TORNU-671111 format. One line per field, with one value per residue (C-alpha): residue in one letter; x, y, z; chain; residue number from 0. Coordinates in steps of 0.001 Angstrom, whole numbers, padded with zeros to 6 digits. Layout:
! TORNU-671111
r: a ...
east: X ...
north: Y ...
up: Z ...
c: A ...
k: NUM ...
This chain:
! TORNU-671111
r: m s d n e a p d i d f d k e m v g t v e v p e r d k l d l g k l t a w f e a n v e g f e g p i s y t k f k g g q s n p t y k i e t p s a s y v l r r q p f g k l l p s a h a v d r e y k a m t g l y p t g f p v p q t f g l c d d p d v i g s k f f v m s m a d g r s l w n g a l p g s s p e e r r e l y n a l i d t m a d l h l n k p d d i g m s d y g k p t d y c a r q i n r w s k q y k l s e t e l m p e m e k l i e w l p e t i p p q h e s s v v h g d y r l d n v i f h k t e n r v i a v l d w e l s t l g d p i a d f s y l m l n w f q p a d g r a g l l g h d l k a l g i p s v d e a v e r y v a r t g y p v p p m d w y f a y n l f r l a g i m q g i k k r v i d g t a s s a h a k a m s e r v k p l a e r a y q f a l s a g m p a
east: 013796 017247 018113 020703 018526 018200 014936 014255 013796 010282 009259 005803 007522 010268 008061 004564 003539 005056 008057 008868 009910 013719 015224 016161 012536 010764 008174 007214 003918 002899 003098 001596 -001371 -002012 -001936 -004402 -006746 -006735 -007018 -008618 -012350 -013408 -009847 -009463 -006077 -003884 -001658 000516 002540 004694 006530 005640 008412 007925 010596 009141 011250 008921 008861 005346 003786 000723 -000944 -003291 -005852 -008535 -011177 -009359 -006138 -004486 -001423 001149 003557 006412 009447 012793 014419 017313 018210 016311 016567 013974 011449 012175 009925 006857 004399 002398 001957 000731 -001674 -003049 -003548 -005438 -007461 -008531 -009383 -011123 -014449 -014697 -014982 -011587 -009926 -007522 -007319 -009218 -006830 -007138 -004553 -001135 001324 003955 005341 008577 008277 005561 007550 010677 009481 006472 003838 000232 -002282 -004698 -007079 -005733 -006555 -006870 -006359 -003757 -000423 000964 004571 005140 003797 003218 000770 001796 -000989 -003717 -005692 -005538 -009036 -008010 -004849 -006840 -009332 -006540 -004746 -008011 -008740 -005249 -005842 -009435 -008416 -005727 -008209 -010627 -007891 -007260 -010968 -011138 -010987 -008579 -010831 -013847 -012090 -010307 -006856 -006285 -003296 -001620 000915 001371 -001309 000441 003797 004351 006515 008541 009413 010294 012511 014287 014815 016155 018314 020023 020338 021756 024349 025361 026019 027266 030087 030484 029160 026099 024988 021458 020990 022417 019924 017006 017922 017745 014680 012242 011611 010924 008282 006133 002555 -000187 -001258 -004874 -005906 -004538 -005206 -003772 -000938 000393 003976 004804 001678 002394 001189 002908 001589 -002023 -003941 -006450 -009557 -008921 -011246 -012438 -010239 -010631 -008441 -009382 -006474 -003810 -000769 002567 001531 004766 005561 002012 001268 -000867 000258 -000210 -002246 -000781 002747 001454 -000296 002694 004907 002672 002936 006751 006372 005470 009019 010923 012558 010593 012581 009989 008666 006416 008376 006594 009131 009783 006486 003902 001181 -001489 -000981 -000976 -004136 -002411 -003526 -001053 000201 -002354 -005216 -004211 -004036 -007380 -008999 -007561 -008671 -012173 -012590 -011177 -012503 -009062 -007724 -005379 -002026 001294 002585 005983 006799 005667 007650 010751 010126 009628 012628 014733 013522 014436 017869 018410 017472 019742 022632 022523 022855 025692 027620 027238 028476 031542 032142 031868 028855 026457 028268 025463 025268 021711 022888 025628 023161 020766 023600 024312 020829 021561 022795 020055 017401 018881 019041 015422 014293 016160 014389 010974 011927 012805 009395 007826 009422 012829 015296 018048
north: 016350 015905 014939 017694 020466 023488 023104 026848 027012 028340 026213 027819 031175 029802 027611 029137 031904 033343 035423 037510 035241 035007 035820 032175 031044 033695 032605 034011 035644 036300 032615 031561 033919 032445 028918 029944 031493 028241 025807 027363 027978 031360 032709 036473 038183 039927 037541 038517 035854 034977 031806 029619 029386 025700 023061 021504 019631 021066 024898 026121 029502 031422 032805 035710 037276 039887 037178 034000 032546 029407 027322 026387 023551 022858 020653 022318 023852 021918 018240 015837 012184 010114 009471 012476 015515 013677 016563 014480 011826 014442 015750 012269 011466 014678 014530 010961 011701 015079 013703 011298 014196 013420 016708 017560 020737 020848 020471 022686 021255 019655 021204 018913 021614 023091 026051 027632 028281 026128 022932 020635 022077 021828 024258 023607 025524 027392 025757 028759 027455 026660 025010 023564 022378 021956 018581 019956 022524 025387 027886 025231 023867 020126 019722 021421 019306 016107 017216 018159 014820 012876 014731 013821 010118 010060 011708 009094 006305 007845 007869 004164 003307 004493 001464 002194 000306 002402 005764 005006 004593 000842 001629 003948 001335 -002337 -003166 -006119 -006948 -003304 -003946 -006652 -004226 -001458 -003745 -004993 -001464 -000009 -003062 -002565 001197 000691 -001801 000531 003355 001288 002993 000621 -002798 -002457 -005829 -004455 -003582 -006938 -008773 -006621 -007122 -010860 -010963 -008385 -010003 -013372 -012019 -009580 -009556 -010382 -007224 -006928 -004327 -002353 001372 004660 005368 008907 007940 011051 011781 013997 017134 019649 018029 018868 022142 022571 024769 028310 028023 024390 021456 019520 018837 020766 019615 016908 018028 016670 013501 012873 009649 008297 004948 001859 -000204 -001358 001182 -000051 000767 004269 004677 003383 005963 008699 007013 007202 010847 009546 008066 010976 013552 016740 019296 021927 019848 016770 014718 014038 011970 013577 015478 014734 013671 013253 016801 018147 016237 014393 010755 008057 005499 002956 005484 006516 002892 002134 005099 004156 000517 001555 003831 001447 -001825 -003388 -006001 -004622 -004567 -005892 -002357 -003421 -005109 -002048 000308 -001867 -001801 001975 002785 000406 002238 005606 004263 003227 006713 008387 006050 007426 010948 009782 008377 011665 013589 011313 011605 015385 015703 016734 019184 021090 020994 019685 016741 015938 016007 013738 011315 010866 009403 006146 004175 005354 004545 001085 000406 001534 -000610 -003577 -003105 -003054 -006150 -007958 -006947 -008287 -011692 -011533 -013857 -011893
up: -006979 -005539 -001997 -001915 -003243 -001004 000906 000813 -002985 -003593 -006566 -006660 -007286 -009562 -011770 -011841 -014228 -017394 -018451 -021504 -024381 -024605 -028019 -028700 -028141 -030234 -032817 -036215 -035241 -038855 -039796 -036471 -036933 -040399 -038905 -036155 -038746 -040735 -037790 -034698 -034931 -033581 -033514 -033799 -033591 -032863 -030902 -027960 -026155 -023145 -022129 -019138 -016535 -015570 -016129 -019279 -021813 -024468 -024437 -023685 -024445 -023348 -026489 -025755 -028076 -027340 -026819 -025672 -024293 -025669 -024871 -027520 -026797 -029182 -029582 -028886 -031967 -033530 -033884 -031583 -030595 -032541 -029732 -027492 -026999 -028290 -028655 -031151 -028425 -025972 -028598 -029329 -025612 -024871 -028110 -027244 -023619 -023970 -025345 -022357 -019900 -018362 -017307 -020129 -022196 -025482 -028442 -031539 -033901 -034368 -036838 -038378 -040648 -039192 -041595 -039426 -036218 -036641 -034948 -034529 -032145 -031001 -029555 -026693 -024459 -021452 -018088 -015816 -012286 -009628 -010351 -007098 -006741 -003007 -001799 001717 000237 002542 003059 002866 005811 006676 005201 001956 001682 002094 -000556 -002998 -002554 -002797 -006057 -007320 -006542 -007871 -011146 -011719 -010963 -013493 -016149 -015576 -015796 -019426 -021737 -024635 -027111 -026113 -026620 -029898 -028309 -028739 -031007 -028466 -027290 -026474 -023899 -022195 -020550 -019616 -016546 -018317 -021124 -018663 -016546 -019663 -020946 -017703 -016929 -020309 -019830 -016352 -017614 -020447 -017972 -014999 -013067 -010111 -009136 -006901 -005473 -004851 -008535 -009655 -007442 -008632 -012311 -011664 -009379 -010791 -014220 -012537 -010137 -012143 -010783 -013310 -015143 -014002 -016553 -019484 -019674 -020835 -018385 -017921 -017072 -015015 -012964 -009974 -008197 -010474 -013674 -012861 -012675 -009857 -010011 -008734 -005744 -005629 -004654 -007896 -010907 -014069 -016286 -016384 -018402 -019735 -021574 -023489 -021559 -021850 -023479 -022862 -019916 -016346 -014356 -011055 -012265 -013079 -009721 -007747 -009489 -008025 -004615 -004711 -003661 -000184 -000040 -001601 000700 001314 -000687 -001587 -004478 -004495 -001916 001384 003371 006736 006902 009597 007164 009827 011114 007546 006639 003760 003249 004310 001755 003008 002818 -000710 -001899 -000257 -002019 -005431 -005053 -003950 -006972 -009598 -008193 -008828 -006373 -003690 -005525 -004135 -003556 -002163 -005497 -007457 -005222 -005732 -009497 -009701 -007495 -009612 -012739 -011180 -010173 -013804 -015009 -012420 -013309 -016854 -015411 -013123 -016091 -017963 -014884 -014668 -018425 -018142 -020414 -017606 -015407 -013661 -009872 -010222 -012365 -009849 -006941 -008871 -009715 -006008 -005552 -007427 -004431 -002002 -004646 -005256 -001513 -001013 -003968 -002474 000892 -000801 -002793 000445 001840 -001373 -000824 -002487 -000714 001059
c: A A A A A A A A A A A A A A A A A A A A A A A A A A A A A A A A A A A A A A A A A A A A A A A A A A A A A A A A A A A A A A A A A A A A A A A A A A A A A A A A A A A A A A A A A A A A A A A A A A A A A A A A A A A A A A A A A A A A A A A A A A A A A A A A A A A A A A A A A A A A A A A A A A A A A A A A A A A A A A A A A A A A A A A A A A A A A A A A A A A A A A A A A A A A A A A A A A A A A A A A A A A A A A A A A A A A A A A A A A A A A A A A A A A A A A A A A A A A A A A A A A A A A A A A A A A A A A A A A A A A A A A A A A A A A A A A A A A A A A A A A A A A A A A A A A A A A A A A A A A A A A A A A A A A A A A A A A A A A A A A A A A A A A A A A A A A A A A A A A A A A A A A A A A A A A A A A A A A A A A A A A
k: 0 1 2 3 4 5 6 7 8 9 10 11 12 13 14 15 16 17 18 19 20 21 22 23 24 25 26 27 28 29 30 31 32 33 34 35 36 37 38 39 40 41 42 43 44 45 46 47 48 49 50 51 52 53 54 55 56 57 58 59 60 61 62 63 64 65 66 67 68 69 70 71 72 73 74 75 76 77 78 79 80 81 82 83 84 85 86 87 88 89 90 91 92 93 94 95 96 97 98 99 100 101 102 103 104 105 106 107 108 109 110 111 112 113 114 115 116 117 118 119 120 121 122 123 124 125 126 127 128 129 130 131 132 133 134 135 136 137 138 139 140 141 142 143 144 145 146 147 148 149 150 151 152 153 154 155 156 157 158 159 160 161 162 163 164 165 166 167 168 169 170 171 172 173 174 175 176 177 178 179 180 181 182 183 184 185 186 187 188 189 190 191 192 193 194 195 196 197 198 199 200 201 202 203 204 205 206 207 208 209 210 211 212 213 214 215 216 217 218 219 220 221 222 223 224 225 226 227 228 229 230 231 232 233 234 235 236 237 238 239 240 241 242 243 244 245 246 247 248 249 250 251 252 253 254 255 256 257 258 259 260 261 262 263 264 265 266 267 268 269 270 271 272 273 274 275 276 277 278 279 280 281 282 283 284 285 286 287 288 289 290 291 292 293 294 295 296 297 298 299 300 301 302 303 304 305 306 307 308 309 310 311 312 313 314 315 316 317 318 319 320 321 322 323 324 325 326 327 328 329 330 331 332 333 334 335 336 337 338 339 340 341 342 343 344 345 346 347 348 349 350 351 352 353 354 355 356 357 358 359 360 361
């Protein structure tokens, strides 16, 4: 979602749908068929398969049989960092949430044995609907846009209303001090990859841990909830599946919600960013309307959004600083990485402005 990305990229065309499976991503269909026969009730082969285009860190396939379609999501082949590409985490989140009626695909099994296809994977039901990437929702009417955004907000509120103890997910993470742990983590990461002294970041590193709002509730948090990580019904403006759970854990629902709201402050670049669009004319809820809707549905107190925006922008600046360091070191040379690395200072400055609004002394 870079500031410098060409605005005429059609992400809906680039990222939606499937392509023929490249040679390097091919699976052993004989072994996979045997696994399906042993684990997926009602399965009948033969299998044919294609690969989803989208920008996932975990390669994802559409598995088709004469009677049903499934989705297979696997770790990349080869050596991985210990906690990266957590398909088992995604599987646990969806398996825990599915019986509650929350819109996630049904899971059919997790395979830890790399001998089957070469990496850990899981299989889930296919959510056949609309995948939308452009936050402005071109082609929709103002009424439709409002309904789609309201559905996005309501679905997130419903996630946060699930009590981890009630749905067997009390062991899914540490329920308290979520923001404190995140600030500590990204302050350290930022310092390890620092390339220049930024007074705004120094001030935020000092101020944020001292001013964390009380965590009102603990819930399952998605960690990367945004427009292109949900599937909408083909004809109705409602969410039928929330995807990409690898960053999910237990934590502060307001931190999770405010991450979604950052899209209102990100430049409109053909993806989820809305900054620069006339939201009223488009029918998209304003920040205040979105917060009001979330609060009404959850019953939570009105959160100090300026603090949470400062926190989330600081976190993003920390992530981008890591990319910037790799660009400078020559280990991340793509034009996309370079464009993303140039966002560190603007993110830090925006975070600083929100922090001032939240009461940080200048």
